[in-house]
FIBAKOL-553809 format. One record per residue: residue number from 0; residue in one letter; x, y, z of N, C-alpha, C in turn. Coordinates in pm, whole numbers, plus 50000, padded with zeros to 5 digits. Example, Ala and Ser with C-alpha at 12.3 -4.5 7.8 and 13.67 -1.06 7.14 Angstrom:
% residues 2
{k: 0&r: A&n.east: 51319&n.north: 49431&n.up: 50780&ca.east: 51230&ca.north: 49550&ca.up: 50780&c.east: 51320&c.north: 49670&c.up: 50780}
{k: 1&r: S&n.east: 51285&n.north: 49775&n.up: 50708&ca.east: 51367&ca.north: 49894&ca.up: 50714&c.east: 51290&c.north: 50003&c.up: 50787}
% end
This chain:
% residues 167
{k: 0&r: M&n.east: 48099&n.north: 50715&n.up: 50184&ca.east: 48153&ca.north: 50594&ca.up: 50125&c.east: 48115&c.north: 50578&c.up: 49979}
{k: 1&r: P&n.east: 47994&n.north: 50611&n.up: 49935&ca.east: 47962&ca.north: 50594&ca.up: 49793&c.east: 48054&c.north: 50675&c.up: 49701}
{k: 2&r: A&n.east: 48085&n.north: 50799&n.up: 49741&ca.east: 48175&ca.north: 50880&ca.up: 49657&c.east: 48315&c.north: 50821&c.up: 49656}
{k: 3&r: D&n.east: 48362&n.north: 50772&n.up: 49771&ca.east: 48493&ca.north: 50709&ca.up: 49778&c.east: 48499&c.north: 50584&c.up: 49692}
{k: 4&r: A&n.east: 48392&n.north: 50506&n.up: 49694&ca.east: 48390&ca.north: 50382&ca.up: 49615&c.east: 48396&c.north: 50415&c.up: 49466}
{k: 5&r: L&n.east: 48326&n.north: 50519&n.up: 49424&ca.east: 48330&ca.north: 50558&ca.up: 49284&c.east: 48469&c.north: 50610&c.up: 49247}
{k: 6&r: A&n.east: 48530&n.north: 50687&n.up: 49335&ca.east: 48666&ca.north: 50735&ca.up: 49309&c.east: 48764&c.north: 50618&c.up: 49309}
{k: 7&r: Y&n.east: 48742&n.north: 50520&n.up: 49398&ca.east: 48830&ca.north: 50404&ca.up: 49400&c.east: 48814&c.north: 50322&c.up: 49273}
{k: 8&r: F&n.east: 48696&n.north: 50317&n.up: 49216&ca.east: 48676&ca.north: 50249&ca.up: 49088&c.east: 48764&c.north: 50314&c.up: 48981}
{k: 9&r: D&n.east: 48776&n.north: 50444&n.up: 48986&ca.east: 48862&ca.north: 50515&ca.up: 48890&c.east: 49007&c.north: 50470&c.up: 48903}
{k: 10&r: V&n.east: 49049&n.north: 50435&n.up: 49023&ca.east: 49184&ca.north: 50381&ca.up: 49047&c.east: 49190&c.north: 50234&c.up: 49008}
{k: 11&r: G&n.east: 49096&n.north: 50157&n.up: 49060&ca.east: 49100&ca.north: 50012&ca.up: 49047&c.east: 49072&c.north: 49956&c.up: 48909}
{k: 12&r: R&n.east: 49009&n.north: 50035&n.up: 48823&ca.east: 48977&ca.north: 49983&ca.up: 48689&c.east: 49094&c.north: 49992&c.up: 48592}
{k: 13&r: E&n.east: 49197&n.north: 50066&n.up: 48629&ca.east: 49312&ca.north: 50088&ca.up: 48542&c.east: 49399&c.north: 49964&c.up: 48529}
{k: 14&r: P&n.east: 49413&n.north: 49906&n.up: 48411&ca.east: 49498&ca.north: 49788&ca.up: 48394&c.east: 49643&c.north: 49813&c.up: 48436}
{k: 15&r: E&n.east: 49696&n.north: 49933&n.up: 48414&ca.east: 49834&ca.north: 49961&ca.up: 48453&c.east: 49850&c.north: 49967&c.up: 48604}
{k: 16&r: V&n.east: 49747&n.north: 50007&n.up: 48675&ca.east: 49753&ca.north: 50007&ca.up: 48821&c.east: 49747&c.north: 49863&c.up: 48872}
{k: 17&r: A&n.east: 49654&n.north: 49785&n.up: 48820&ca.east: 49637&ca.north: 49647&ca.up: 48866&c.east: 49750&c.north: 49556&c.up: 48821}
{k: 18&r: R&n.east: 49824&n.north: 49596&n.up: 48722&ca.east: 49931&ca.north: 49512&ca.up: 48665&c.east: 50027&c.north: 49459&c.up: 48771}
{k: 19&r: Y&n.east: 50063&n.north: 49539&n.up: 48868&ca.east: 50162&ca.north: 49500&ca.up: 48968&c.east: 50100&c.north: 49461&c.up: 49102}
{k: 20&r: T&n.east: 49968&n.north: 49453&n.up: 49107&ca.east: 49899&ca.north: 49416&ca.up: 49231&c.east: 49856&c.north: 49270&c.up: 49224}
{k: 21&r: S&n.east: 49796&n.north: 49224&n.up: 49332&ca.east: 49745&ca.north: 49086&ca.up: 49333&c.east: 49603&c.north: 49079&c.up: 49278}
{k: 22&r: W&n.east: 49541&n.north: 49193&n.up: 49253&ca.east: 49403&ca.north: 49195&ca.up: 49205&c.east: 49393&c.north: 49235&c.up: 49057}
{k: 23&r: A&n.east: 49286&n.north: 49190&n.up: 48995&ca.east: 49258&ca.north: 49224&ca.up: 48855&c.east: 49189&c.north: 49360&c.up: 48850}
{k: 24&r: P&n.east: 49194&n.north: 49427&n.up: 48735&ca.east: 49122&ca.north: 49555&ca.up: 48724&c.east: 48974&c.north: 49536&c.up: 48760}
{k: 25&r: H&n.east: 48921&n.north: 49633&n.up: 48829&ca.east: 48780&ca.north: 49626&ca.up: 48868&c.east: 48692&c.north: 49641&c.up: 48745}
{k: 26&r: A&n.east: 48592&n.north: 49556&n.up: 48737&ca.east: 48505&ca.north: 49553&ca.up: 48620&c.east: 48388&c.north: 49650&c.up: 48630}
{k: 27&r: S&n.east: 48356&n.north: 49693&n.up: 48754&ca.east: 48239&ca.north: 49780&ca.up: 48771&c.east: 48251&c.north: 49860&c.up: 48900}
{k: 28&r: P&n.east: 48173&n.north: 49970&n.up: 48907&ca.east: 48171&ca.north: 50045&ca.up: 49034&c.east: 48122&c.north: 49958&c.up: 49150}
{k: 29&r: E&n.east: 48033&n.north: 49862&n.up: 49122&ca.east: 47982&ca.north: 49774&ca.up: 49227&c.east: 48095&c.north: 49690&c.up: 49287}
{k: 30&r: E&n.east: 48189&n.north: 49645&n.up: 49204&ca.east: 48303&ca.north: 49570&ca.up: 49254&c.east: 48386&c.north: 49655&c.up: 49348}
{k: 31&r: S&n.east: 48413&n.north: 49779&n.up: 49309&ca.east: 48489&ca.north: 49870&ca.up: 49395&c.east: 48413&c.north: 49900&c.up: 49523}
{k: 32&r: R&n.east: 48282&n.north: 49918&n.up: 49513&ca.east: 48199&ca.north: 49944&ca.up: 49630&c.east: 48207&c.north: 49827&c.up: 49728}
{k: 33&r: A&n.east: 48208&n.north: 49704&n.up: 49676&ca.east: 48219&ca.north: 49585&ca.up: 49762&c.east: 48354&c.north: 49581&c.up: 49833}
{k: 34&r: V&n.east: 48461&n.north: 49615&n.up: 49761&ca.east: 48595&ca.north: 49616&ca.up: 49821&c.east: 48601&c.north: 49720&c.up: 49933}
{k: 35&r: V&n.east: 48555&n.north: 49840&n.up: 49905&ca.east: 48556&ca.north: 49946&ca.up: 50006&c.east: 48468&c.north: 49906&c.up: 50124}
{k: 36&r: G&n.east: 48356&n.north: 49843&n.up: 50098&ca.east: 48267&ca.north: 49796&ca.up: 50205&c.east: 48337&c.north: 49696&c.up: 50296}
{k: 37&r: R&n.east: 48415&n.north: 49603&n.up: 50236&ca.east: 48489&ca.north: 49506&ca.up: 50317&c.east: 48594&c.north: 49576&c.up: 50401}
{k: 38&r: W&n.east: 48659&n.north: 49679&n.up: 50345&ca.east: 48758&ca.north: 49754&ca.up: 50422&c.east: 48694&c.north: 49824&c.up: 50542}
{k: 39&r: V&n.east: 48580&n.north: 49888&n.up: 50518&ca.east: 48512&ca.north: 49960&ca.up: 50626&c.east: 48469&c.north: 49861&c.up: 50734}
{k: 40&r: E&n.east: 48413&n.north: 49749&n.up: 50693&ca.east: 48373&ca.north: 49646&ca.up: 50789&c.east: 48494&c.north: 49595&c.up: 50868}
{k: 41&r: G&n.east: 48604&n.north: 49570&n.up: 50800&ca.east: 48726&ca.north: 49525&ca.up: 50867&c.east: 48777&c.north: 49627&c.up: 50967}
{k: 42&r: F&n.east: 48772&n.north: 49753&n.up: 50929&ca.east: 48814&ca.north: 49861&ca.up: 51019&c.east: 48731&c.north: 49859&c.up: 51146}
{k: 43&r: H&n.east: 48599&n.north: 49845&n.up: 51132&ca.east: 48512&ca.north: 49844&ca.up: 51249&c.east: 48531&c.north: 49720&c.up: 51335}
{k: 44&r: Q&n.east: 48590&n.north: 49616&n.up: 51278&ca.east: 48619&ca.north: 49494&ca.up: 51353&c.east: 48761&c.north: 49493&c.up: 51408}
{k: 45&r: G&n.east: 48834&n.north: 49605&n.up: 51390&ca.east: 48966&ca.north: 49618&ca.up: 51447&c.east: 49078&c.north: 49559&c.up: 51362}
{k: 46&r: R&n.east: 49049&n.north: 49527&n.up: 51236&ca.east: 49154&ca.north: 49475&ca.up: 51147&c.east: 49222&c.north: 49592&c.up: 51076}
{k: 47&r: V&n.east: 49346&n.north: 49567&n.up: 51033&ca.east: 49415&ca.north: 49670&ca.up: 50955&c.east: 49354&c.north: 49672&c.up: 50815}
{k: 48&r: T&n.east: 49341&n.north: 49790&n.up: 50762&ca.east: 49285&ca.north: 49810&ca.up: 50628&c.east: 49357&c.north: 49927&c.up: 50564}
{k: 49&r: P&n.east: 49350&n.north: 49937&n.up: 50431&ca.east: 49413&ca.north: 50053&ca.up: 50368&c.east: 49337&c.north: 50181&c.up: 50400}
{k: 50&r: W&n.east: 49408&n.north: 50291&n.up: 50395&ca.east: 49347&ca.north: 50423&ca.up: 50409&c.east: 49341&c.north: 50488&c.up: 50272}
{k: 51&r: A&n.east: 49251&n.north: 50582&n.up: 50259&ca.east: 49240&ca.north: 50658&ca.up: 50135&c.east: 49358&c.north: 50755&c.up: 50126}
{k: 52&r: V&n.east: 49413&n.north: 50768&n.up: 50007&ca.east: 49509&ca.north: 50872&ca.up: 49977&c.east: 49429&c.north: 50979&c.up: 49905}
{k: 53&r: V&n.east: 49421&n.north: 51096&n.up: 49966&ca.east: 49337&ca.north: 51203&ca.up: 49913&c.east: 49425&c.north: 51318&c.up: 49867}
{k: 54&r: H&n.east: 49401&n.north: 51363&n.up: 49746&ca.east: 49468&ca.north: 51482&ca.up: 49695&c.east: 49397&c.north: 51602&c.up: 49757}
{k: 55&r: T&n.east: 49465&n.north: 51672&n.up: 49847&ca.east: 49398&ca.north: 51777&ca.up: 49922&c.east: 49352&c.north: 51893&c.up: 49834}
{k: 56&r: G&n.east: 49430&n.north: 51927&n.up: 49732&ca.east: 49391&ca.north: 52036&ca.up: 49645&c.east: 49266&c.north: 52006&c.up: 49563}
{k: 57&r: E&n.east: 49246&n.north: 51880&n.up: 49532&ca.east: 49129&ca.north: 51839&ca.up: 49453&c.east: 49020&c.north: 51776&c.up: 49539}
{k: 58&r: A&n.east: 49051&n.north: 51750&n.up: 49667&ca.east: 48957&ca.north: 51687&ca.up: 49760&c.east: 48898&c.north: 51559&c.up: 49703}
{k: 59&r: R&n.east: 48987&n.north: 51475&n.up: 49646&ca.east: 48938&ca.north: 51348&ca.up: 49592&c.east: 49036&c.north: 51235&c.up: 49621}
{k: 60&r: L&n.east: 48981&n.north: 51116&n.up: 49633&ca.east: 49060&ca.north: 50997&ca.up: 49655&c.east: 49140&c.north: 50966&c.up: 49529}
{k: 61&r: I&n.east: 49273&n.north: 50947&n.up: 49547&ca.east: 49358&ca.north: 50916&ca.up: 49431&c.east: 49428&c.north: 50781&c.up: 49448}
{k: 62&r: G&n.east: 49399&n.north: 50713&n.up: 49557&ca.east: 49460&ca.north: 50582&ca.up: 49579&c.east: 49440&c.north: 50536&c.up: 49721}
{k: 63&r: T&n.east: 49514&n.north: 50430&n.up: 49755&ca.east: 49510&ca.north: 50375&ca.up: 49890&c.east: 49651&c.north: 50344&c.up: 49937}
{k: 64&r: C&n.east: 49668&n.north: 50345&n.up: 50068&ca.east: 49796&ca.north: 50309&ca.up: 50129&c.east: 49765&c.north: 50270&c.up: 50272}
{k: 65&r: G&n.east: 49825&n.north: 50164&n.up: 50318&ca.east: 49802&ca.north: 50123&ca.up: 50455&c.east: 49859&c.north: 49987&c.up: 50483}
{k: 66&r: F&n.east: 49817&n.north: 49930&n.up: 50591&ca.east: 49871&ca.north: 49802&ca.up: 50635&c.east: 49795&c.north: 49687&c.up: 50571}
{k: 67&r: L&n.east: 49871&n.north: 49596&n.up: 50517&ca.east: 49819&ca.north: 49474&ca.up: 50456&c.east: 49809&c.north: 49364&c.up: 50561}
{k: 68&r: T&n.east: 49912&n.north: 49354&n.up: 50644&ca.east: 49912&ca.north: 49257&ca.up: 50754&c.east: 49970&c.north: 49325&c.up: 50877}
{k: 69&r: W&n.east: 49936&n.north: 49269&n.up: 50993&ca.east: 49985&ca.north: 49320&ca.up: 51120&c.east: 49998&c.north: 49202&c.up: 51215}
{k: 70&r: V&n.east: 50117&n.north: 49186&n.up: 51271&ca.east: 50144&ca.north: 49081&ca.up: 51368&c.east: 50188&c.north: 49151&c.up: 51497}
{k: 71&r: P&n.east: 50091&n.north: 49193&n.up: 51579&ca.east: 50124&ca.north: 49274&ca.up: 51696&c.east: 50222&c.north: 49207&c.up: 51792}
{k: 72&r: Q&n.east: 50209&n.north: 49078&n.up: 51812&ca.east: 50298&ca.north: 49010&ca.up: 51906&c.east: 50443&c.north: 49007&c.up: 51856}
{k: 73&r: Q&n.east: 50463&n.north: 49031&n.up: 51728&ca.east: 50598&ca.north: 49038&ca.up: 51670&c.east: 50642&c.north: 49183&c.up: 51645}
{k: 74&r: G&n.east: 50551&n.north: 49278&n.up: 51664&ca.east: 50585&ca.north: 49418&ca.up: 51637&c.east: 50612&c.north: 49444&c.up: 51490}
{k: 75&r: R&n.east: 50541&n.north: 49372&n.up: 51405&ca.east: 50571&ca.north: 49377&ca.up: 51261&c.east: 50443&c.north: 49397&c.up: 51182}
{k: 76&r: A&n.east: 50456&n.north: 49469&n.up: 51071&ca.east: 50344&ca.north: 49488&ca.up: 50979&c.east: 50398&c.north: 49502&c.up: 50837}
{k: 77&r: E&n.east: 50308&n.north: 49483&n.up: 50742&ca.east: 50343&ca.north: 49500&ca.up: 50601&c.east: 50249&c.north: 49602&c.up: 50540}
{k: 78&r: I&n.east: 50306&n.north: 49689&n.up: 50458&ca.east: 50225&ca.north: 49792&ca.up: 50393&c.east: 50209&c.north: 49761&c.up: 50245}
{k: 79&r: A&n.east: 50107&n.north: 49822&n.up: 50188&ca.east: 50082&ca.north: 49815&ca.up: 50044&c.east: 50017&c.north: 49946&c.up: 50002}
{k: 80&r: Y&n.east: 50026&n.north: 49975&n.up: 49874&ca.east: 49970&ca.north: 50099&ca.up: 49823&c.east: 49938&c.north: 50085&c.up: 49675}
{k: 81&r: A&n.east: 49844&n.north: 50165&n.up: 49630&ca.east: 49807&ca.north: 50171&ca.up: 49489&c.east: 49758&c.north: 50313&c.up: 49462}
{k: 82&r: L&n.east: 49805&n.north: 50369&n.up: 49354&ca.east: 49772&ca.north: 50508&ca.up: 49321&c.east: 49722&c.north: 50517&c.up: 49177}
{k: 83&r: H&n.east: 49625&n.north: 50603&n.up: 49156&ca.east: 49577&ca.north: 50630&ca.up: 49020&c.east: 49695&c.north: 50669&c.up: 48932}
{k: 84&r: R&n.east: 49704&n.north: 50613&n.up: 48815&ca.east: 49824&ca.north: 50636&ca.up: 48733&c.east: 49842&c.north: 50782&c.up: 48690}
{k: 85&r: G&n.east: 49737&n.north: 50859&n.up: 48694&ca.east: 49749&ca.north: 51002&ca.up: 48663&c.east: 49828&c.north: 51077&c.up: 48769}
{k: 86&r: Y&n.east: 49856&n.north: 51012&n.up: 48882&ca.east: 49929&ca.north: 51076&ca.up: 48992&c.east: 50064&c.north: 51009&c.up: 49017}
{k: 87&r: W&n.east: 50105&n.north: 50921&n.up: 48928&ca.east: 50235&ca.north: 50857&ca.up: 48941&c.east: 50346&c.north: 50959&c.up: 48917}
{k: 88&r: N&n.east: 50461&n.north: 50931&n.up: 48975&ca.east: 50583&ca.north: 51011&ca.up: 48955&c.east: 50568&c.north: 51156&c.up: 49000}
{k: 89&r: R&n.east: 50486&n.north: 51178&n.up: 49102&ca.east: 50467&ca.north: 51313&ca.up: 49154&c.east: 50492&c.north: 51321&c.up: 49304}
{k: 90&r: G&n.east: 50539&n.north: 51210&n.up: 49363&ca.east: 50573&ca.north: 51209&ca.up: 49505&c.east: 50461&c.north: 51173&c.up: 49599}
{k: 91&r: Y&n.east: 50340&n.north: 51152&n.up: 49548&ca.east: 50226&ca.north: 51123&ca.up: 49636&c.east: 50240&c.north: 50987&c.up: 49704}
{k: 92&r: A&n.east: 50285&n.north: 50886&n.up: 49632&ca.east: 50301&ca.north: 50753&ca.up: 49693&c.east: 50405&c.north: 50756&c.up: 49804}
{k: 93&r: T&n.east: 50517&n.north: 50823&n.up: 49779&ca.east: 50621&ca.north: 50833&ca.up: 49880&c.east: 50569&c.north: 50905&c.up: 50004}
{k: 94&r: E&n.east: 50495&n.north: 51013&n.up: 49984&ca.east: 50437&ca.north: 51088&ca.up: 50096&c.east: 50342&c.north: 50999&c.up: 50176}
{k: 95&r: A&n.east: 50259&n.north: 50922&n.up: 50107&ca.east: 50164&ca.north: 50834&ca.up: 50175&c.east: 50237&c.north: 50724&c.up: 50252}
{k: 96&r: V&n.east: 50338&n.north: 50663&n.up: 50191&ca.east: 50413&ca.north: 50557&ca.up: 50259&c.east: 50481&c.north: 50613&c.up: 50383}
{k: 97&r: R&n.east: 50541&n.north: 50731&n.up: 50373&ca.east: 50606&ca.north: 50792&ca.up: 50491&c.east: 50505&c.north: 50815&c.up: 50603}
{k: 98&r: A&n.east: 50385&n.north: 50858&n.up: 50570&ca.east: 50283&ca.north: 50882&ca.up: 50671&c.east: 50243&c.north: 50751&c.up: 50739}
{k: 99&r: V&n.east: 50230&n.north: 50645&n.up: 50662&ca.east: 50194&ca.north: 50515&ca.up: 50720&c.east: 50308&c.north: 50462&c.up: 50808}
{k: 100&r: L&n.east: 50432&n.north: 50478&n.up: 50762&ca.east: 50546&ca.north: 50436&ca.up: 50844&c.east: 50548&c.north: 50512&c.up: 50976}
{k: 101&r: A&n.east: 50529&n.north: 50642&n.up: 50971&ca.east: 50529&ca.north: 50724&ca.up: 51093&c.east: 50419&c.north: 50678&c.up: 51188}
{k: 102&r: F&n.east: 50301&n.north: 50653&n.up: 51135&ca.east: 50190&ca.north: 50606&ca.up: 51218&c.east: 50225&c.north: 50471&c.up: 51280}
{k: 103&r: G&n.east: 50280&n.north: 50381&n.up: 51201&ca.east: 50314&ca.north: 50248&ca.up: 51251&c.east: 50414&c.north: 50252&c.up: 51364}
{k: 104&r: F&n.east: 50516&n.north: 50336&n.up: 51351&ca.east: 50617&ca.north: 50342&ca.up: 51457&c.east: 50567&c.north: 50420&c.up: 51579}
{k: 105&r: A&n.east: 50501&n.north: 50533&n.up: 51556&ca.east: 50462&ca.north: 50619&ca.up: 51667&c.east: 50335&c.north: 50572&c.up: 51738}
{k: 106&r: T&n.east: 50238&n.north: 50522&n.up: 51665&ca.east: 50109&ca.north: 50489&ca.up: 51724&c.east: 50092&c.north: 50340&c.up: 51750}
{k: 107&r: M&n.east: 50141&n.north: 50256&n.up: 51659&ca.east: 50124&ca.north: 50112&ca.up: 51674&c.east: 50243&c.north: 50047&c.up: 51746}
{k: 108&r: D&n.east: 50345&n.north: 50126&n.up: 51772&ca.east: 50466&ca.north: 50079&ca.up: 51841&c.east: 50532&c.north: 49962&c.up: 51768}
{k: 109&r: L&n.east: 50533&n.north: 49968&n.up: 51635&ca.east: 50595&ca.north: 49863&ca.up: 51556&c.east: 50746&c.north: 49870&c.up: 51564}
{k: 110&r: V&n.east: 50810&n.north: 49757&n.up: 51546&ca.east: 50955&ca.north: 49747&ca.up: 51542&c.east: 51003&c.north: 49738&c.up: 51398}
{k: 111&r: R&n.east: 50923&n.north: 49671&n.up: 51314&ca.east: 50960&ca.north: 49648&ca.up: 51173&c.east: 50837&c.north: 49670&c.up: 51086}
{k: 112&r: I&n.east: 50857&n.north: 49743&n.up: 50977&ca.east: 50753&ca.north: 49758&ca.up: 50874&c.east: 50816&c.north: 49718&c.up: 50742}
{k: 113&r: Q&n.east: 50750&n.north: 49629&n.up: 50673&ca.east: 50804&ca.north: 49578&ca.up: 50547&c.east: 50704&c.north: 49595&c.up: 50434}
{k: 114&r: A&n.east: 50753&n.north: 49578&n.up: 50313&ca.east: 50670&ca.north: 49582&ca.up: 50193&c.east: 50742&c.north: 49504&c.up: 50084}
{k: 115&r: T&n.east: 50665&n.north: 49455&n.up: 49991&ca.east: 50724&ca.north: 49387&ca.up: 49875&c.east: 50672&c.north: 49451&c.up: 49748}
{k: 116&r: C&n.east: 50748&n.north: 49430&n.up: 49643&ca.east: 50701&ca.north: 49468&ca.up: 49510&c.east: 50755&c.north: 49367&c.up: 49410}
{k: 117&r: K&n.east: 50682&n.north: 49351&n.up: 49302&ca.east: 50730&ca.north: 49263&ca.up: 49197&c.east: 50859&c.north: 49321&c.up: 49140}
{k: 118&r: V&n.east: 50954&n.north: 49234&n.up: 49109&ca.east: 51082&ca.north: 49278&ca.up: 49052&c.east: 51058&c.north: 49361&c.up: 48926}
{k: 119&r: A&n.east: 50952&n.north: 49330&n.up: 48854&ca.east: 50920&ca.north: 49401&ca.up: 48730&c.east: 50865&c.north: 49541&c.up: 48754}
{k: 120&r: N&n.east: 50857&n.north: 49585&n.up: 48881&ca.east: 50801&ca.north: 49716&ca.up: 48913&c.east: 50904&c.north: 49806&c.up: 48983}
{k: 121&r: P&n.east: 51004&n.north: 49853&n.up: 48909&ca.east: 51107&ca.north: 49935&ca.up: 48972&c.east: 51055&c.north: 50068&c.up: 49027}
{k: 122&r: A&n.east: 50945&n.north: 50119&n.up: 48975&ca.east: 50890&ca.north: 50245&ca.up: 49028&c.east: 50844&c.north: 50227&c.up: 49172}
{k: 123&r: S&n.east: 50784&n.north: 50112&n.up: 49203&ca.east: 50742&ca.north: 50086&ca.up: 49340&c.east: 50862&c.north: 50071&c.up: 49432}
{k: 124&r: A&n.east: 50966&n.north: 50004&n.up: 49383&ca.east: 51089&ca.north: 49992&ca.up: 49463&c.east: 51145&c.north: 50131&c.up: 49493}
{k: 125&r: R&n.east: 51139&n.north: 50219&n.up: 49398&ca.east: 51191&ca.north: 50355&ca.up: 49417&c.east: 51110&c.north: 50431&c.up: 49523}
{k: 126&r: V&n.east: 50979&n.north: 50408&n.up: 49525&ca.east: 50895&ca.north: 50470&ca.up: 49629&c.east: 50941&c.north: 50426&c.up: 49767}
{k: 127&r: M&n.east: 50962&n.north: 50296&n.up: 49782&ca.east: 51004&ca.north: 50244&ca.up: 49913&c.east: 51140&c.north: 50299&c.up: 49953}
{k: 128&r: E&n.east: 51231&n.north: 50306&n.up: 49857&ca.east: 51364&ca.north: 50360&ca.up: 49885&c.east: 51355&c.north: 50507&c.up: 49928}
{k: 129&r: K&n.east: 51279&n.north: 50587&n.up: 49855&ca.east: 51265&ca.north: 50729&ca.up: 49888&c.east: 51194&c.north: 50750&c.up: 50022}
{k: 130&r: A&n.east: 51110&n.north: 50652&n.up: 50060&ca.east: 51038&ca.north: 50663&ca.up: 50187&c.east: 51126&c.north: 50624&c.up: 50306}
{k: 131&r: G&n.east: 51247&n.north: 50572&n.up: 50279&ca.east: 51339&ca.north: 50538&ca.up: 50386&c.east: 51351&c.north: 50389&c.up: 50414}
{k: 132&r: M&n.east: 51291&n.north: 50308&n.up: 50329&ca.east: 51301&ca.north: 50164&ca.up: 50349&c.east: 51430&c.north: 50112&c.up: 50284}
{k: 133&r: V&n.east: 51475&n.north: 49994&n.up: 50328&ca.east: 51601&ca.north: 49936&ca.up: 50284&c.east: 51571&c.north: 49806&c.up: 50209}
{k: 134&r: Y&n.east: 51634&n.north: 49788&n.up: 50095&ca.east: 51620&ca.north: 49665&ca.up: 50017&c.east: 51689&c.north: 49552&c.up: 50092}
{k: 135&r: E&n.east: 51617&n.north: 49443&n.up: 50116&ca.east: 51672&ca.north: 49330&ca.up: 50191&c.east: 51701&c.north: 49208&c.up: 50105}
{k: 136&r: G&n.east: 51646&n.north: 49203&n.up: 49985&ca.east: 51672&ca.north: 49089&ca.up: 49898&c.east: 51553&c.north: 49055&c.up: 49810}
{k: 137&r: T&n.east: 51575&n.north: 48955&n.up: 49726&ca.east: 51471&ca.north: 48910&ca.up: 49634&c.east: 51420&c.north: 48773&c.up: 49677}
{k: 138&r: L&n.east: 51290&n.north: 48763&n.up: 49687&ca.east: 51224&ca.north: 48637&ca.up: 49721&c.east: 51183&c.north: 48573&c.up: 49588}
{k: 139&r: R&n.east: 51256&n.north: 48471&n.up: 49549&ca.east: 51235&ca.north: 48411&ca.up: 49418&c.east: 51109&c.north: 48325&c.up: 49414}
{k: 140&r: A&n.east: 51032&n.north: 48341&n.up: 49305&ca.east: 50908&ca.north: 48266&ca.up: 49284&c.east: 50822&c.north: 48264&c.up: 49410}
{k: 141&r: C&n.east: 50811&n.north: 48378&n.up: 49475&ca.east: 50744&ca.north: 48389&ca.up: 49604&c.east: 50592&c.north: 48403&c.up: 49590}
{k: 142&r: L&n.east: 50547&n.north: 48456&n.up: 49480&ca.east: 50405&ca.north: 48486&ca.up: 49464&c.east: 50351&c.north: 48423&c.up: 49337}
{k: 143&r: F&n.east: 50249&n.north: 48339&n.up: 49351&ca.east: 50178&ca.north: 48288&ca.up: 49234&c.east: 50056&c.north: 48376&c.up: 49217}
{k: 144&r: N&n.east: 50051&n.north: 48448&n.up: 49106&ca.east: 49946&ca.north: 48548&ca.up: 49086&c.east: 49920&c.north: 48563&c.up: 48937}
{k: 145&r: K&n.east: 49794&n.north: 48564&n.up: 48903&ca.east: 49753&ca.north: 48584&ca.up: 48764&c.east: 49817&c.north: 48482&c.up: 48671}
{k: 146&r: G&n.east: 49826&n.north: 48358&n.up: 48721&ca.east: 49870&ca.north: 48246&ca.up: 48640&c.east: 50020&c.north: 48225&c.up: 48628}
{k: 147&r: E&n.east: 50099&n.north: 48302&n.up: 48702&ca.east: 50244&ca.north: 48283&ca.up: 48695&c.east: 50311&c.north: 48317&c.up: 48828}
{k: 148&r: Y&n.east: 50433&n.north: 48267&n.up: 48842&ca.east: 50513&ca.north: 48296&ca.up: 48961&c.east: 50589&c.north: 48426&c.up: 48941}
{k: 149&r: H&n.east: 50599&n.north: 48502&n.up: 49050&ca.east: 50668&ca.north: 48631&ca.up: 49046&c.east: 50775&c.north: 48636&c.up: 49153}
{k: 150&r: D&n.east: 50889&n.north: 48694&n.up: 49119&ca.east: 50991&ca.north: 48726&ca.up: 49217&c.east: 50952&c.north: 48858&c.up: 49283}
{k: 151&r: L&n.east: 50971&n.north: 48866&n.up: 49413&ca.east: 50938&ca.north: 48987&ca.up: 49487&c.east: 51062&c.north: 49044&c.up: 49554}
{k: 152&r: Q&n.east: 51073&n.north: 49174&n.up: 49550&ca.east: 51177&ca.north: 49242&ca.up: 49628&c.east: 51120&c.north: 49268&c.up: 49767}
{k: 153&r: M&n.east: 51201&n.north: 49243&n.up: 49869&ca.east: 51161&ca.north: 49271&ca.up: 50008&c.east: 51230&c.north: 49399&c.up: 50052}
{k: 154&r: W&n.east: 51152&n.north: 49492&n.up: 50102&ca.east: 51200&ca.north: 49618&ca.up: 50156&c.east: 51150&c.north: 49630&c.up: 50299}
{k: 155&r: A&n.east: 51227&n.north: 49693&n.up: 50386&ca.east: 51183&ca.north: 49709&ca.up: 50525&c.east: 51255&c.north: 49826&c.up: 50590}
{k: 156&r: V&n.east: 51198&n.north: 49871&n.up: 50700&ca.east: 51264&ca.north: 49970&ca.up: 50784&c.east: 51234&c.north: 49933&c.up: 50929}
{k: 157&r: L&n.east: 51334&n.north: 49950&n.up: 51013&ca.east: 51319&ca.north: 49924&ca.up: 51156&c.east: 51299&c.north: 50056&c.up: 51229}
{k: 158&r: R&n.east: 51226&n.north: 50051&n.up: 51339&ca.east: 51201&ca.north: 50173&ca.up: 51417&c.east: 51333&c.north: 50243&c.up: 51451}
{k: 159&r: Q&n.east: 51435&n.north: 50165&n.up: 51488&ca.east: 51563&ca.north: 50226&ca.up: 51528&c.east: 51632&c.north: 50300&c.up: 51414}
{k: 160&r: D&n.east: 51596&n.north: 50266&n.up: 51291&ca.east: 51657&ca.north: 50330&ca.up: 51175&c.east: 51569&c.north: 50437&c.up: 51112}
{k: 161&r: W&n.east: 51447&n.north: 50450&n.up: 51162&ca.east: 51352&ca.north: 50543&ca.up: 51104&c.east: 51400&c.north: 50686&c.up: 51128}
{k: 162&r: P&n.east: 51418&n.north: 50762&n.up: 51020&ca.east: 51475&ca.north: 50897&ca.up: 51036&c.east: 51385&c.north: 50994&c.up: 51107}
{k: 163&r: F&n.east: 51257&n.north: 50967&n.up: 51115&ca.east: 51166&ca.north: 51060&ca.up: 51181&c.east: 51117&c.north: 51003&c.up: 51312}
{k: 164&r: N&n.east: 51199&n.north: 50920&n.up: 51373&ca.east: 51165&ca.north: 50854&ca.up: 51498&c.east: 51148&c.north: 50958&c.up: 51609}
{k: 165&r: A&n.east: 51033&n.north: 50955&n.up: 51674&ca.east: 51004&ca.north: 51052&ca.up: 51779&c.east: 51060&c.north: 51008&c.up: 51914}
{k: 166&r: R&n.east: 51108&n.north: 50887&n.up: 51924&ca.east: 51160&ca.north: 50836&ca.up: 52053&c.east: 51293&c.north: 50894&c.up: 52086}
% end
C-alpha cells in the first residue's frame, strides 16, 4: 500500500487530472495515503471502491477505475476513473472501463452500469463511448463542485446490450 499511495499521489497531484473530478489536486503524499487507506478500509468492509489501474509493462499504478456507487437491490452501479495524464489518449482508460463493466455484469449481476462526466470533458465522454456505453442525456446544473454548478453527461450500458455478455 505505501508504494501504491505514492504512485497515486503522482496521479492525484496533477491539476489537469483533478480538473474534471470532484476532488482537488492532492497537496501531499500523506493526503494520497489517507485516500488509499480509506479505500482499503472500505473494501474490507464490503463497500465498493476503486481499483488500481496498473501499467503491466512498467508494473506501476497509473490511475484508478471502479465503482463509485452500488445499489444491489436495483441492479445498478456507477463507475468513475482517473488516469495519470501521461497515459491519456493511449486506450488505457477505455480498457479499464471495459474490465469494470465486464466484472459488473458477470460477477455482480448488474443490470445497468452508468457514469457521468462534466460536459467540459469530451475526452471522458469518448472513453465511455469507446467502452460501449450509450449517451443518455445532459443533466443540467447537476453538480455543485469547486464553487460552481456543472452540467453532466449521463452515459450507461445495460447488461442486455453489453457486447461481451457471457449470458
